[in-house]
N, C-alpha and C positions, 0 to 999 in steps of 0.2 A: 146522704145519698150513699148508695153503695155501687161499686163498679163490679160488674158480674162477667166481664169480659173473659176473665181467666177460669170462672168457675161454671158458666153456662152459656148456651147456644141460642137460647130463645129471646134474649134480650140485653143490651149493653150496661144498663144502669137501673137501678131502682131508685126513686125518689120516695122519701116516706116523711109523712107529717101527720099532725093531729089537729082535729077540732074539738071543742069542748059540747058541743050538742049538733043535732042535724041540720039546722039552718046554717050553722057556721061551717059545717063540712060542705053544704051545698055552695055555700058563697065561696069557699076555698077552690072548690072544684069549678065553678063558674069563672072565677077570676083566672085561674091557671089556663083554662080553655080560651078565654078570651085574649089573653097576653100571647099564647101560643099561636092563636090564630092570626094577630098583627102580624107575625113572623112567618106566617104561610104554613104552619104546623096544625094538622087537623087529626083528631083521635081515630083510630081505627074502631075502637068501641069504648062505651064507657058503661060499666056495670056498677050496681048498688046505688045509684043516684037517690032514688026514690027513698028508700029506706035510711039511707047515709049513716051506716053504721061502719062500713068500709066500703069506700068507692075506689074503684079500679080503672084508671084512664090508662087505655093501650096506645102508646105512639109509636109501637114497632121497636125501634132500637131502646126505649126507655119506656118503662112502665111507672105510674104515678099511682101511689097509696095514699088515701087521705083516710085516716082512722079516728074513729072516737078513742077516748083513752083508754077505755075498757077493751076495745077490740085490739088496740095496738099491743096492750099488754098480754093478751089472750094469745095471739097469733105470733107475736115476738120474732118478727121476720128478721131482726136483728141476729137474733141468735141463729135462728134457722140458717141463714146463710151468712155465718160468721167466719167462712172461707173467703168471703168477698172483701175487697178493700173498700175502706171506708173513706170517703171523699169531703173534703171540707167544702161548705157552701160558701 
């Protein structure tokens, strides 16, 4: 998880995780959505679900990225946002 509060104004946090195949990525997305719904949190949008190479769930203050291992390595958001503080989960 990356704390963006000091480096960006569009979100407070990025949550980053990976799945090994499209079905697993979709299952991770579904479970996150289900758990947050139980807490009264609903996504503003979810992008990339059908292709499931990189799913982006926008919850306003936090953006959840669920990557394939290949896409996570390619886009390397941890490097791109290296000025953000890493938060231990």
